[in-house]
C-alpha positions in Angstrom: 123.1 69.6 80.8 121.1 69.5 84.0 120.9 72.7 86.0 122.2 72.6 89.5 120.1 73.7 92.4 120.9 73.8 96.1 118.5 72.4 98.7 117.3 74.5 101.6 115.9 73.6 105.0 112.4 74.5 103.5 110.6 71.7 101.8 109.9 72.7 98.2 112.3 75.7 98.2 115.7 75.4 96.4 118.3 78.0 95.4 118.7 77.9 91.6 121.9 78.3 89.7 121.5 82.1 89.8 121.3 82.1 93.6 117.5 82.8 93.6 115.1 80.9 95.9 112.6 79.1 93.7 110.0 76.4 94.2 111.5 73.1 93.3 110.5 71.8 89.9 109.1 75.1 88.8 110.4 78.5 87.6 108.4 80.3 90.3 110.6 82.5 92.4 109.8 83.0 96.1 109.8 86.8 95.5 107.1 86.5 92.8 104.7 85.0 95.3 105.7 87.7 97.9 105.2 90.5 95.4 101.7 89.1 94.4 100.8 89.0 98.1 101.9 92.6 98.6 100.5 94.0 95.4 97.1 92.3 95.4 96.7 91.2 99.0 96.4 87.6 97.9 96.1 84.9 100.6 97.8 81.6 100.2 94.5 80.2 99.0 94.2 82.9 96.3 97.8 82.4 95.3 97.0 78.7 94.8 93.9 79.6 92.8 96.0 81.9 90.6 98.7 79.3 90.2 96.9 76.0 90.2 100.1 74.1 89.4 101.4 75.0 92.9 100.3 73.2 96.0 99.4 75.0 99.2 102.4 73.3 100.8 104.7 74.9 98.2 103.2 78.3 98.7 103.3 78.2 102.5 106.9 76.9 102.3 107.9 79.8 100.0 106.2 82.4 102.3 107.9 80.9 105.3 111.2 81.1 103.5 110.5 84.8 102.8 109.7 85.7 106.4 112.8 84.0 107.6 115.0 85.7 105.0 113.0 89.0 104.7 115.9 91.4 104.8 117.9 89.6 102.1 114.9 89.1 99.8 113.6 92.7 100.3 117.0 93.9 99.2 116.8 91.7 96.2 113.4 93.1 95.3 114.8 96.7 95.7 117.6 95.9 93.3 115.3 94.4 90.8 113.0 97.5 90.9 116.0 99.8 90.5 117.1 97.8 87.4 113.6 98.1 85.9 113.7 101.9 86.4 117.2 102.1 84.8 115.9 100.2 81.8 112.7 102.3 81.6 114.8 105.5 81.6 117.2 104.2 79.0 114.4 103.0 76.7 112.2 106.1 77.1 108.5 106.3 76.5 107.0 103.9 74.0 105.9 105.2 70.6 102.3 104.6 71.6 102.6 106.8 74.6 104.3 109.5 72.6 101.5 109.4 70.0 98.8 109.6 72.6 100.5 112.5 74.3 100.9 114.4 71.0 97.1 114.0 70.5 96.4 115.2 74.0 95.0 111.9 75.1 97.6 111.5 77.9 99.0 114.2 80.2 
C-alpha cells in the first residue's frame, strides 16, 4: 500500500501521513535538518556534505519551509524533546551508567 503525502507550496517538501514535513522521496524530516543546523552550526553546504543524497535545492527548500512555519515547528520540536525526557525518566539510567557510578568513574 502506497503511503499518502500532501504537497506543499515548497518544492521538495511534503507533509507525510503523520503530518510531519519531510523531503519528498526521503525519510528526512525538515526538523532534523533544522536541529542539525542549530546543534552543529552547519550551513546548507555542510548539511549537503553530511547528507550527500540530498540536493542543495532540497535543503534550502526545507530551511525556507522552517522559517515560514517556525512557530509551529518549534512547538513540534519542544513536544518531541519533552517526550524524550519522559522516556528517559521512565527508563532510568542504563546499567552501564550505574556500574560506572558504583565504581566512582562517573559523578
